[in-house]
N, C-alpha and C positions, 0 to 999 in steps of 0.2 A: 816332335820327333826330328831330328835333323834330316836323317833320312828316311822321307817318307815312301810308302809302298804304293808306287802308282800304277803300275801295270804289273799284272798275274796271268803267266801265258800255262794253262793248265792242258796235258797231254789225256784229252779224255779216254782215248782208246791208242792202243797202236795197231790195232786193226786197221787195214787201207785197202782199198780195191787195186792201186797203182803200186808200181816196184820202182820207183824212181830209184836210179842211180846215185843222185846225191842226197838223197834223204838222213836227217841228223838222228832218225830213231836209234836210241841203243837196242832195244829188243823189238823182234817183229811178232811175237806170238803173243798172245793174250793171257796172262796170267795175275790173277789175284789183283785186280784191277779196282779202284775204290768204288765202293760200293756209293748208289744214290744217298744214303744216309749219310755216309764219310763227306759226301760232295757239298750237301747241303750243309754239314758242319763247317766247309770249308770258307764257303759263300756266307754263312754268319759270320765267322771271321773277318772275311773282308768287308763286312761291312760295320763292322764294330772298328776296324783300323782307320778304315778313311785313306785318302791318299794325298792328304796334308793340304796345304793352301788352295791346289788347284783340283780340287772338288773329289768326288769318290773313286775309289779304285777301279780301276777299269781291266774285267775279267776276259781274258781270252779263251773261249773253247777251240784248242787245237787239237791235232794228233799225230800221227795216223790221220786215219778220216774219221773226222766228228760225229758225223751223218750215221756213222755204222753203230753210235750208241743209242739204244732203244729208249732213253730217258733222256735225253738230248734239250728235248723242247720243253721238257717241265722244269730241269735244273734252270734254262734260261729263264722262264717264267719267276720262279722262284726268287731268283736274282734280280729283277726288276722288281719284285713285290719288296726285298729288302734293301735297294736303291744303288744296286751296283751296276753299273754300266759296263754293258758285256759286246764283245764281237765274234765272227765266227771266222774259222781257218779253215779253209774247205779246197780240195782240189774242184769243185764243180761239177763233175761227171756225174753224182748222184742226183744231183738238183733238177725238179720238174714242179709243178705249177703248183703243186698241192703242198712240196715240201717248200718251195718259195711262200707260198701263204703262210705258212705254219712259221716260217723264221721272224716274217712282219709280224706275227700275232705274240712271236713270242716275246718281242722289244729288242731284237738282237739289232743295235745301231748301225752295223758296217759287215760285208764279207767280204773277206780277202780271197780271191782264187787267185791259183800258182797257173801260170801262163811263162814257160819257160822260151818259146821259140816264137815267133809271128806269123807261122802256117804251121799246117798240119803235119808236114814231112819233119820238122825241125822238132817240134814240141812232141808228138808220138815217140821218136825215137829216142827222146832224153827221160821221159816219162814211160816207156815199155812197155805201150796199149796204144793198138792204132784205134783211132779215131776217138783219143783223150780230147782232143783238140775241139773239134766237134762239140763233143759233149759238155766241156767247161766252157764256150761262149755259149750255147743253147744255156745251161742253167746260169750262167751272168746275165741274161736277158731276162730270164723268169724273175729272178731277185729283183732287177732295176724294176721291171713292170709291179712288182709288190709294193714297191714304194721305199726299197733299201737301197741305200748305196753301196756299191760295190769299189775294192781297191786290188789292183793287180799286182802279186808279187811274184817278182825275177829272179831266180838264182843262176848269179853268172859266173861261168867257168870260161876255159879257155872256147871249150865245145861252141857259145852262142854270144862270145864278147861280140863279136861282127856283126850279130844281128840286132843289138840292140838300137840300133838307130829306128829299125823296121817295128822292135816291139814298142819303142816311144810312141810312133805313128798309129799302131795297133790299138794303145790304150787311150789315145786320143780319139779316136773312130769311135772306139766301144764306149765313149764318153764315161770313162772310171774316175772316178773322185781321186783317187791317187796311185800313184804306182812307186812299188817300193821295191828297190834293186838289193839284191841281197848277196854280197861279195861271197862265194864259197870257203867253206870253212869244213876242212877234211874230217869229219867226226862222224860218228855213229856208221851207218849203212857207207855213207859216201865215205868213210877212210880205205872203202875197198876203190877206192876209184886210185887210178893212174895219178901221181904226183904232177905228169904235166896239163892236168886239169887246172892246178891252182896257179892264179894269177902273180906274177913276178911282180918285183915293187914300182919298175917300171910300168907296169901296163894298168896297175891298180892307180896309179896315179894320173895316168892318161885318161883313163876311165872316170876316175873322180871331177879331173878338170871339164872333161867332157858333160858332165852329168851339172856340174855346176852351171857352166854356160846356158845349157837347155833349159834348168830350173827357170833363169831368170826372167824367160817369157811369159813367165805365170799362166801360160795355159792349162798346165795342169800341177798338182801337188807332187814332186819328185823326192822320196828322203832315200839316201843310199842307208845300209843296215849293213851292220859286221864290218864296215868301214869306219870307222871313228876318227880314221886322218883327214876325211872330208872337214871337219870343223876346223882343222888348224888351215887346210888349205881355204876356206870360206874366209876365216878370219885373215888369211894374208891377203887376199883378194880384196874384202871390204877395207883395210888397214884400219880394223878396230882392237887388232887382241895385243897384248903385251904380256910380257912377263909378269905385272904386276897388277894386271886385272882378269887375266887368264881365270885365276880361281875363284871368281866373283859366281864365275858362271856354272861351279861345279854340282849344284843340285839341279840345275834346270835341264829343259828338253834340249836346248841347245847346246848338250854336250856328247862328245861320243858314245864311248863304252858306259851302259846303264847297267850293266850286270852286278846285281848286289847291292847297287848303288838306291837306282828307284825302281829296278825290274827283279824279278825271279821266277825261276819255271819250276811246274808243280809236276811230276810225272806220274805215267797213269797208276803207278803203285804208290802214290803219295809221299815220295822221296823229295827231296827241294831241291834245286842247284840256283847257281848265279843266273843261268841262260840256257835256253836247249840246248845252245851249241858247246859247253861247259861244262863236263861230266865229273863233276867236284864238287861232291854232295855234302849240302850247309844242314841238312837234317831229316826230320822223317815225321810223317804229320799221324802216322801211326803211332807215334813216342813221344811228340812233342808238339805245343801249340805253336800257329804260323806264327804269332806277334814273337814268342820266346824267341823263332828261330831267325825271326827277322832281325832282332834289336841284339842279339847275344851270338850267334856264331861264329866262330873264327874265322870262318871263311869268308864272311859277309866283313865281318870288321875288317880282313886284311884288306881285301879290295878297296875297301872306302880311305886307307890309308896310303896316299899317292906317293908318300914317304919311303915306300916298301918296292916299288916298282925299281925294275932294274934296267941294266944296259943303258942302251941311248934313250928308254922311255924315262927313265928314272932322273935323268939328266936334262930333259926335253922341258924348253920355256912351256910349250904347250900343253903342260900334262896335265893340269887342271881344265883344259878346255877338250882334249882329245884321251887322252889315257893308254891308248892303242888296245885294241883288241885281245882281251885275256882270255878268250878261247882259241883264237890262231897260236896264240904264245903257247899256250898249253899243248896243242897240238904239234906242234913243230918242235919246242923245248920238254915239253912235259913240264911245264913249271908255269903257273895263271900268272905269275908275276914276273915274268921275262920280257925282254924287250918285243913291240911288236915285230913280226918278221917280215909282213907285207908292207912297210911304210920308208918309204924314201929319202927323207928328209934327216 
């Protein structure tokens, strides 16, 4: 397969115990979510499809808050039996020692916990719940005590941009395995936030330059997400990319936007999208097999054809390395193939 499916983000439920302003959920009420049987069918398909030459497909149990789903550990255990690598994306507030032990027993290889500020005041304000910061830190500690590595996810908007150096130090102090920095995309619930929260191209470029510099220190893995121009910037810094060879990175992890290329998102009701931030439906698991959607959907086929990209992205020599954020293009222009509005290049 030219475009192996390497990572599937599954929205196990839209239910959540927090109400974060920047949340990407398209729906907040639990209606007709995939049953346990349907979820096992999804896992079976992933086991059969594999992830190409880089090992099995990874299934990330996301949400909402996936720990609100009663069968989450049974499904994680089933995925382990079927040879599917799994991880959990949680806000961490519901994790106690018992749940942490169940996470480890179910074979979940990593837990990503969301922290959007370096202290209780900033994080709790963004998450709209007092005490959530301390509960998230406590949950993170329980997971680490259970022998499971933890990654910190931070969504960046203008509200917390200046706090990122503090977040980096916190991630190091907490001995996180990685720090993934998500540049805010105004979609779902997050579309209600003021446009002033969206980083401008200059701010995004400055942020990515800083992330590149601190990543060179090597004391924690740092991965910018929803910021494909980071790979263009990194290539420029390393002087290793050119118009002739950037396309060779097309199917690798060292590429910007992977939506519909090596990654997809499955909603709580089984609808399939390129990623959780791009609400352009590619198919429906209740009507089609995942393999058929992945290999034949017009949405995915369009995203894999870089010649269809418009504006500056269409004429950019880094198109095979970056590709622009298709979700941000859709959010601003209503066209997933439009140019990346947050790029300075």
